[in-house]
TIROTI-709647 format. One line per field, with one value per residue: residue number from 1; residue in one letter; z, y, x of N, C-alpha, C, O in turn. Coordinates in nm, 2 decimals. Atoms other than C-alpha are relative to their C-alpha. Layout:
BEGIN
resi	[NUM, ...]
resn	[a, ...]
nw	[Z, ...]
nv	[Y, ...]
nu	[X, ...]
caw	[Z, ...]
cav	[Y, ...]
cau	[X, ...]
cw	[Z, ...]
cv	[Y, ...]
cu	[X, ...]
ow	[Z, ...]
ov	[Y, ...]
ou	[X, ...]
END
This chain:
BEGIN
resi	[1, 2, 3, 4, 5, 6, 7, 8, 9, 10, 11, 12, 13, 14, 15, 16, 17, 18, 19, 20, 21, 22, 23, 24, 25, 26, 27, 28, 29, 30, 31, 32, 33, 34, 35, 36, 37, 38, 39, 40, 41, 42, 43, 44, 45, 46, 47, 48, 49, 50, 51, 52, 53, 54, 55, 56, 57, 58, 59, 60, 61, 62, 63, 64, 65, 66, 67, 68, 69, 70, 71, 72, 73, 74, 75, 76, 77, 78, 79, 80, 81, 82, 83, 84, 85, 86, 87, 88, 89, 90, 91, 92, 93, 94, 95, 96, 97, 98, 99, 100, 101, 102, 103, 104, 105, 106, 107, 108, 109, 110, 111, 112, 113, 114, 115, 116, 117, 118, 119, 120, 121, 122, 123, 124, 125, 126, 127, 128, 129, 130, 131, 132, 133, 134, 135, 136, 137, 138, 139, 140, 141, 142]
resn	[m, l, h, v, t, g, s, i, a, i, a, e, r, e, l, d, e, r, f, v, r, a, s, g, p, g, g, q, n, v, n, k, v, s, t, a, v, e, l, r, f, d, v, a, s, s, a, l, p, r, d, v, k, t, r, l, h, a, l, a, g, k, k, i, s, t, d, g, v, l, l, i, d, s, r, e, h, r, t, q, a, q, n, r, s, a, a, r, a, r, l, i, a, l, l, r, q, a, a, e, r, p, k, r, r, k, k, s, k, p, t, k, a, a, r, e, r, r, l, a, a, k, g, q, r, a, g, l, k, a, l, r, r, r, v, a, a, e, r, e, s, g]
nw	[0.03, 0.08, 0.08, 0.04, 0.11, 0.01, -0.12, -0.12, -0.02, -0.14, -0.05, -0.04, -0.15, -0.03, 0.03, -0.10, 0.06, -0.09, 0.08, -0.08, 0.08, 0.09, 0.05, 0.14, 0.07, -0.06, -0.04, -0.14, -0.04, -0.07, -0.15, -0.05, 0.04, 0.00, 0.13, 0.01, -0.04, -0.05, 0.02, -0.08, 0.03, -0.08, 0.08, -0.09, -0.03, 0.12, 0.05, 0.12, 0.00, -0.07, 0.09, 0.04, -0.11, -0.01, 0.11, -0.04, -0.09, 0.07, 0.09, -0.07, -0.08, -0.12, -0.01, -0.09, -0.14, -0.06, -0.03, 0.12, 0.05, 0.12, 0.00, 0.13, -0.03, 0.12, -0.02, 0.12, 0.06, -0.08, -0.06, -0.08, 0.08, 0.10, -0.08, -0.04, 0.11, 0.04, -0.10, 0.02, 0.13, -0.03, -0.08, 0.10, 0.09, -0.08, -0.02, 0.13, 0.02, -0.09, 0.04, 0.11, -0.03, 0.08, 0.09, -0.04, 0.09, 0.06, 0.01, 0.13, 0.00, 0.13, 0.11, 0.01, 0.08, -0.09, -0.09, 0.08, 0.03, -0.13, -0.02, 0.10, -0.04, -0.12, 0.05, 0.08, -0.10, -0.08, 0.09, 0.00, -0.12, 0.00, 0.08, -0.08, -0.10, 0.04, 0.03, -0.11, 0.03, -0.01, -0.14, -0.06, 0.06, 0.00]
nv	[-0.14, -0.02, -0.12, -0.08, -0.08, 0.00, -0.06, 0.04, 0.14, 0.03, 0.12, 0.10, -0.01, -0.11, 0.05, 0.09, 0.08, 0.10, 0.09, 0.03, 0.08, -0.08, 0.05, 0.01, 0.12, 0.08, 0.13, 0.04, -0.06, -0.12, 0.02, 0.06, -0.06, -0.14, -0.04, -0.14, -0.07, -0.14, -0.06, -0.13, -0.08, -0.11, -0.11, -0.11, 0.03, 0.05, -0.09, -0.07, -0.14, -0.06, -0.04, 0.13, 0.04, -0.08, 0.04, 0.14, -0.01, -0.05, 0.10, 0.12, -0.03, 0.08, 0.11, -0.04, -0.02, -0.12, 0.01, 0.00, 0.13, 0.02, 0.14, 0.05, 0.14, 0.07, 0.13, 0.03, 0.12, 0.12, 0.04, -0.10, -0.06, -0.09, -0.11, -0.08, -0.07, -0.10, -0.10, -0.08, -0.08, -0.12, -0.09, -0.06, -0.09, -0.12, -0.07, -0.06, -0.11, -0.11, -0.05, -0.10, -0.14, -0.06, -0.11, -0.13, -0.06, -0.12, -0.09, -0.04, -0.09, 0.01, -0.09, -0.12, 0.04, 0.08, -0.09, -0.07, 0.10, 0.02, -0.12, 0.00, 0.10, -0.05, -0.10, 0.07, 0.07, -0.11, -0.05, 0.10, -0.01, -0.13, 0.01, 0.07, -0.09, -0.09, -0.14, -0.09, -0.07, 0.10, 0.03, -0.10, 0.00, 0.14]
nu	[0.04, 0.12, -0.04, 0.12, -0.05, -0.14, -0.06, 0.07, 0.01, 0.04, -0.07, 0.10, 0.03, 0.10, 0.13, 0.05, 0.11, 0.08, 0.09, 0.13, 0.09, 0.08, 0.13, 0.01, -0.03, -0.11, 0.05, -0.03, -0.12, 0.03, 0.01, -0.12, -0.12, 0.00, -0.05, 0.01, -0.12, 0.01, -0.14, -0.01, -0.12, -0.01, -0.04, -0.06, -0.14, -0.07, -0.10, 0.06, -0.01, 0.11, 0.10, 0.06, 0.08, 0.12, 0.08, 0.04, 0.11, 0.11, 0.05, 0.05, 0.12, 0.03, -0.09, -0.11, 0.05, -0.05, -0.14, -0.08, -0.03, 0.08, 0.04, 0.05, 0.06, 0.02, 0.06, 0.07, -0.04, 0.01, -0.12, -0.07, -0.10, 0.06, 0.05, -0.12, -0.06, 0.10, -0.01, -0.12, 0.02, 0.08, -0.08, -0.09, 0.08, 0.03, -0.12, -0.04, 0.10, -0.03, -0.14, 0.02, 0.03, 0.11, -0.04, 0.04, 0.09, -0.05, 0.11, 0.03, 0.11, 0.07, -0.04, 0.09, 0.12, 0.08, 0.07, 0.10, 0.11, 0.08, 0.08, 0.10, 0.10, 0.07, 0.09, 0.11, 0.08, 0.06, 0.11, 0.11, 0.08, 0.06, 0.12, 0.10, 0.05, 0.12, -0.03, 0.04, 0.13, 0.10, 0.02, 0.08, 0.14, 0.06]
caw	[-0.97, -1.13, -1.42, -1.47, -1.70, -1.80, -1.48, -1.24, -1.10, -0.78, -0.57, -0.49, -0.11, -0.15, -0.27, -0.02, -0.16, 0.03, -0.12, -0.01, -0.12, -0.42, -0.52, -0.87, -1.12, -0.99, -0.90, -0.57, -0.57, -0.46, -0.11, -0.09, -0.27, -0.21, -0.56, -0.52, -0.48, -0.27, -0.38, -0.14, -0.23, 0.02, -0.18, 0.11, 0.19, -0.17, -0.36, -0.63, -0.72, -0.53, -0.84, -0.94, -0.59, -0.60, -0.95, -0.82, -0.53, -0.76, -1.01, -0.75, -0.54, -0.30, -0.38, -0.16, 0.22, 0.45, 0.55, 0.19, 0.10, -0.25, -0.26, -0.59, -0.57, -0.85, -0.85, -1.22, -1.30, -1.17, -1.08, -0.82, -1.07, -1.33, -1.06, -0.94, -1.28, -1.35, -1.02, -1.10, -1.46, -1.32, -1.07, -1.36, -1.58, -1.29, -1.22, -1.59, -1.61, -1.30, -1.44, -1.74, -1.70, -1.81, -2.10, -2.00, -2.14, -2.39, -2.35, -2.66, -2.75, -3.02, -3.35, -3.44, -3.70, -3.44, -3.20, -3.48, -3.57, -3.20, -3.17, -3.50, -3.38, -3.05, -3.23, -3.46, -3.16, -2.97, -3.28, -3.30, -2.94, -2.98, -3.24, -2.99, -2.75, -2.75, -2.90, -2.63, -2.80, -2.82, -2.44, -2.36, -2.60, -2.57]
cav	[-1.48, -1.37, -1.13, -0.86, -0.61, -0.55, -0.35, -0.51, -0.86, -1.02, -1.27, -1.59, -1.52, -1.21, -1.43, -1.63, -1.91, -2.10, -2.39, -2.43, -2.64, -2.51, -2.54, -2.61, -2.87, -3.16, -3.44, -3.62, -3.44, -3.12, -3.26, -3.41, -3.20, -2.84, -2.71, -2.34, -2.09, -1.78, -1.58, -1.30, -1.03, -0.77, -0.45, -0.22, -0.40, -0.49, -0.33, -0.19, 0.18, 0.42, 0.54, 0.17, 0.10, 0.39, 0.29, -0.07, 0.04, 0.23, -0.06, -0.34, -0.17, -0.41, -0.68, -0.49, -0.51, -0.22, -0.34, -0.34, -0.71, -0.79, -1.11, -1.30, -1.60, -1.86, -2.15, -2.18, -2.49, -2.85, -2.88, -2.70, -2.63, -2.47, -2.25, -2.15, -2.05, -1.86, -1.67, -1.57, -1.47, -1.24, -1.09, -1.03, -0.87, -0.64, -0.54, -0.47, -0.25, -0.06, -0.02, 0.17, 0.54, 0.72, 0.96, 1.32, 1.51, 1.78, 2.09, 2.19, 2.47, 2.49, 2.65, 2.99, 2.82, 2.57, 2.85, 3.04, 2.72, 2.67, 3.03, 3.01, 2.69, 2.86, 3.16, 2.94, 2.75, 3.08, 3.21, 2.89, 2.92, 3.29, 3.20, 2.98, 3.27, 3.49, 3.83, 4.11, 4.28, 3.95, 3.90, 4.23, 4.20, 3.82]
cau	[0.82, 0.50, 0.59, 0.32, 0.50, 0.86, 0.92, 0.68, 0.71, 0.56, 0.75, 0.57, 0.60, 0.38, 0.09, -0.12, -0.34, -0.61, -0.80, -1.17, -1.45, -1.64, -2.00, -2.11, -1.98, -1.77, -2.01, -1.92, -1.59, -1.76, -1.81, -1.46, -1.20, -1.11, -1.08, -1.18, -0.89, -0.88, -0.57, -0.47, -0.22, -0.12, -0.12, -0.03, 0.30, 0.39, 0.67, 0.44, 0.49, 0.26, 0.07, 0.00, -0.13, -0.37, -0.50, -0.53, -0.74, -0.97, -1.00, -1.05, -1.31, -1.47, -1.21, -0.96, -1.02, -0.97, -0.63, -0.52, -0.54, -0.67, -0.88, -0.94, -1.17, -1.17, -1.41, -1.51, -1.31, -1.32, -0.96, -0.74, -0.47, -0.70, -0.86, -0.51, -0.39, -0.72, -0.69, -0.33, -0.43, -0.70, -0.45, -0.20, -0.47, -0.58, -0.22, -0.15, -0.46, -0.35, 0.01, -0.12, -0.10, -0.42, -0.38, -0.39, -0.68, -0.59, -0.81, -0.99, -1.23, -1.50, -1.42, -1.57, -1.80, -1.92, -2.00, -2.19, -2.39, -2.49, -2.60, -2.79, -2.97, -3.05, -3.20, -3.41, -3.54, -3.62, -3.81, -4.01, -4.11, -4.19, -4.45, -4.63, -4.68, -5.00, -4.98, -5.01, -5.31, -5.50, -5.47, -5.63, -5.93, -5.98]
cw	[-0.10, -0.08, -0.05, -0.13, 0.00, 0.13, 0.13, 0.01, 0.15, 0.04, 0.05, 0.15, 0.03, -0.03, 0.11, -0.06, 0.10, -0.09, 0.09, -0.09, -0.09, -0.03, -0.15, -0.06, 0.07, 0.05, 0.15, 0.05, 0.07, 0.15, 0.06, -0.02, 0.01, -0.13, -0.02, 0.06, 0.05, 0.00, 0.07, -0.03, 0.08, -0.07, 0.08, 0.02, -0.12, -0.05, -0.13, 0.02, 0.06, -0.10, -0.05, 0.11, 0.00, -0.12, 0.03, 0.10, -0.07, -0.09, 0.08, 0.08, 0.12, 0.01, 0.10, 0.14, 0.06, 0.04, -0.12, -0.06, -0.12, 0.00, -0.14, 0.02, -0.14, 0.03, -0.13, -0.06, 0.10, 0.08, 0.07, -0.09, -0.10, 0.07, 0.05, -0.11, -0.04, 0.10, -0.03, -0.13, 0.03, 0.08, -0.10, -0.08, 0.08, 0.02, -0.13, -0.03, 0.09, -0.03, -0.11, 0.05, -0.09, -0.08, 0.06, -0.10, -0.05, -0.01, -0.14, 0.01, -0.14, -0.10, -0.01, -0.08, 0.09, 0.10, -0.07, -0.03, 0.13, 0.02, -0.10, 0.04, 0.12, -0.04, -0.07, 0.10, 0.08, -0.09, -0.01, 0.12, 0.01, -0.08, 0.07, 0.10, -0.06, -0.03, 0.12, -0.02, 0.01, 0.15, 0.06, -0.05, 0.02, 0.13]
cv	[0.00, 0.13, 0.07, 0.08, -0.01, 0.05, -0.05, -0.15, -0.02, -0.13, -0.09, 0.01, 0.11, -0.05, -0.11, -0.07, -0.09, -0.07, -0.03, -0.08, 0.09, -0.06, -0.01, -0.13, -0.08, -0.13, -0.02, 0.07, 0.13, -0.01, -0.05, 0.09, 0.15, 0.06, 0.16, 0.07, 0.14, 0.06, 0.14, 0.06, 0.13, 0.12, 0.10, -0.03, -0.05, 0.11, 0.07, 0.16, 0.06, 0.03, -0.13, -0.05, 0.08, -0.03, -0.14, 0.01, 0.05, -0.11, -0.12, 0.02, -0.08, -0.13, 0.02, 0.03, 0.13, 0.00, -0.02, -0.14, -0.02, -0.15, -0.03, -0.14, -0.06, -0.14, -0.05, -0.13, -0.12, -0.04, 0.12, 0.08, 0.10, 0.12, 0.09, 0.08, 0.11, 0.11, 0.09, 0.08, 0.12, 0.10, 0.07, 0.10, 0.13, 0.09, 0.07, 0.12, 0.11, 0.06, 0.10, 0.14, 0.06, 0.11, 0.13, 0.07, 0.13, 0.10, 0.05, 0.10, 0.00, 0.10, 0.12, -0.04, -0.09, 0.09, 0.07, -0.10, -0.02, 0.12, 0.02, -0.10, 0.05, 0.11, -0.05, -0.06, 0.11, 0.06, -0.09, 0.01, 0.13, 0.00, -0.07, 0.09, 0.08, 0.13, 0.09, 0.06, -0.10, -0.03, 0.10, 0.00, -0.14, -0.04]
cu	[-0.11, 0.02, -0.13, 0.04, 0.15, 0.07, -0.06, -0.01, -0.04, 0.06, -0.11, -0.04, -0.10, -0.14, -0.03, -0.12, -0.06, -0.09, -0.12, -0.09, -0.09, -0.13, 0.00, 0.05, 0.11, -0.05, 0.02, 0.12, -0.02, 0.00, 0.13, 0.13, -0.01, 0.06, 0.00, 0.13, -0.03, 0.14, 0.00, 0.14, -0.01, 0.05, 0.07, 0.15, 0.08, 0.10, -0.04, 0.02, -0.13, -0.12, -0.08, -0.09, -0.13, -0.10, -0.06, -0.12, -0.13, -0.07, -0.07, -0.12, -0.02, 0.09, 0.12, -0.06, 0.05, 0.14, 0.09, 0.04, -0.10, -0.04, -0.06, -0.04, -0.02, -0.06, -0.07, 0.04, -0.01, 0.12, 0.07, 0.10, -0.05, -0.05, 0.12, 0.05, -0.10, 0.00, 0.13, -0.01, -0.08, 0.08, 0.10, -0.07, -0.04, 0.12, 0.05, -0.09, 0.04, 0.14, -0.01, -0.03, -0.11, 0.05, -0.05, -0.09, 0.05, -0.12, -0.02, -0.11, -0.07, 0.05, -0.10, -0.13, -0.09, -0.08, -0.12, -0.12, -0.08, -0.09, -0.12, -0.12, -0.08, -0.10, -0.12, -0.10, -0.08, -0.11, -0.12, -0.09, -0.07, -0.13, -0.11, -0.07, -0.12, 0.06, -0.06, -0.14, -0.11, -0.04, -0.10, -0.15, -0.07, -0.04]
ow	[-0.19, -0.02, -0.12, -0.23, 0.08, 0.17, 0.24, -0.09, 0.24, -0.03, 0.09, 0.19, 0.14, 0.01, 0.15, -0.10, 0.18, -0.18, 0.20, -0.21, -0.04, -0.02, -0.21, 0.01, 0.13, 0.09, 0.23, 0.17, 0.15, 0.22, 0.18, 0.07, -0.04, -0.14, -0.10, 0.16, -0.02, 0.08, 0.04, -0.04, 0.07, -0.09, 0.03, 0.02, -0.10, 0.00, -0.20, 0.13, 0.05, -0.06, -0.07, 0.09, 0.03, -0.09, -0.01, 0.09, -0.03, -0.10, 0.04, 0.09, 0.21, 0.12, 0.14, 0.15, -0.01, 0.05, -0.10, -0.13, -0.10, 0.01, -0.18, 0.07, -0.23, 0.10, -0.12, -0.14, 0.22, 0.17, 0.04, -0.08, -0.12, 0.02, 0.05, -0.09, -0.09, 0.06, -0.02, -0.14, -0.03, 0.06, -0.09, -0.11, 0.02, 0.01, -0.12, -0.08, 0.05, 0.00, -0.13, 0.12, -0.21, -0.03, 0.10, -0.22, 0.02, -0.06, -0.22, 0.11, -0.24, -0.06, 0.05, -0.04, 0.07, 0.12, -0.02, -0.02, 0.11, 0.06, -0.07, 0.02, 0.13, 0.01, -0.06, 0.08, 0.11, -0.04, -0.01, 0.12, 0.07, -0.04, 0.04, 0.15, -0.18, 0.03, 0.17, 0.07, 0.05, 0.17, 0.13, 0.02, 0.02, 0.14]
ov	[-0.08, 0.24, 0.00, 0.07, -0.09, 0.00, -0.03, -0.22, 0.06, -0.23, -0.05, -0.02, 0.11, 0.02, -0.19, -0.01, -0.16, -0.02, -0.09, -0.09, 0.19, -0.18, 0.04, -0.23, -0.02, -0.22, 0.07, 0.09, 0.18, 0.09, -0.05, 0.10, 0.21, 0.06, 0.21, 0.02, 0.21, 0.02, 0.22, 0.00, 0.21, 0.14, 0.16, 0.07, -0.09, 0.22, 0.12, 0.21, 0.01, 0.01, -0.12, -0.09, 0.02, -0.04, -0.16, -0.06, 0.00, -0.12, -0.17, -0.07, -0.08, -0.19, -0.07, 0.11, 0.20, 0.11, -0.05, -0.15, -0.01, -0.24, 0.03, -0.22, 0.00, -0.22, -0.13, -0.19, -0.10, -0.11, 0.24, 0.20, 0.21, 0.24, 0.21, 0.20, 0.22, 0.23, 0.21, 0.19, 0.23, 0.22, 0.20, 0.21, 0.24, 0.21, 0.19, 0.22, 0.23, 0.18, 0.18, 0.15, 0.04, 0.19, 0.14, 0.06, 0.22, 0.06, 0.07, 0.11, -0.03, 0.21, 0.11, 0.00, -0.08, 0.06, 0.09, -0.06, -0.03, 0.10, 0.06, -0.06, 0.03, 0.11, 0.00, -0.05, 0.09, 0.10, -0.04, 0.01, 0.14, 0.07, -0.05, 0.06, 0.10, 0.18, 0.06, 0.07, -0.07, -0.05, 0.07, 0.02, -0.14, -0.16]
ou	[-0.12, 0.01, -0.21, -0.03, 0.21, 0.18, 0.00, -0.05, 0.00, 0.06, -0.22, -0.15, -0.16, -0.24, 0.05, -0.22, 0.01, -0.15, -0.11, -0.06, -0.13, -0.15, 0.10, 0.04, 0.20, 0.02, 0.01, 0.14, 0.06, 0.05, 0.15, 0.21, -0.11, 0.19, 0.07, 0.18, -0.10, 0.23, -0.08, 0.24, -0.10, 0.17, 0.17, 0.22, 0.19, 0.10, 0.04, 0.02, -0.24, -0.23, -0.20, -0.20, -0.24, -0.22, -0.18, -0.22, -0.24, -0.19, -0.17, -0.20, 0.06, 0.08, 0.18, -0.16, 0.14, 0.21, 0.21, 0.14, -0.22, 0.05, -0.16, 0.03, -0.08, 0.00, -0.17, -0.03, -0.04, 0.12, 0.05, 0.11, 0.00, -0.04, 0.11, 0.08, -0.06, -0.01, 0.12, 0.04, -0.06, 0.06, 0.11, -0.02, -0.03, 0.11, 0.10, -0.04, 0.03, 0.16, 0.08, -0.13, -0.10, 0.14, -0.16, -0.07, 0.11, -0.23, 0.07, -0.19, 0.00, 0.09, -0.21, -0.24, -0.21, -0.20, -0.23, -0.23, -0.21, -0.20, -0.22, -0.23, -0.20, -0.21, -0.23, -0.22, -0.20, -0.22, -0.23, -0.21, -0.18, -0.23, -0.23, -0.18, -0.13, 0.15, -0.16, -0.22, -0.22, -0.16, -0.19, -0.24, -0.19, -0.09]
END
C-alpha cells in the first residue's frame, strides 16, 4: 500500500511501472540498463473520491491522458531504485495536493472610508485633467 493521507491509500496493483533506457548521466550503463521509470496510475478506475479526481485532473494537466491514466516519468537518478522512489514521491505529492480542499472565498466589501478615499482620488484626477483642457472662449478667438 502507498499511503497518501490518513484516509487515502493506493494499492500496489493500481500502479503500473515500466523501466526504459534513460538518457543523461550513467556512462556506459545508459546504453545497457533500463533505469528510467514510467509510473502509470489509472485515475479513472481508482478508488479515489470524485472531488479528488477532479482536482487531480486540473493539477496534472497534460500528464493525464484522455483515457484517464496519469503518467509520471522519472529519469533524474542513475539507478532504477532511486528513479522508482522519486516517481512514487512525485505521485504522492500530487495526490496530497489534490486531496486538499481549497478554502472558500469570503465575500467582502470596501469600507465607507475606502469608498470615500477612492472617490476623492477620482475627483482630484478629474480636476487635474480638466486643467489641461482648453477654455471654451480661447477656442473661439484663437
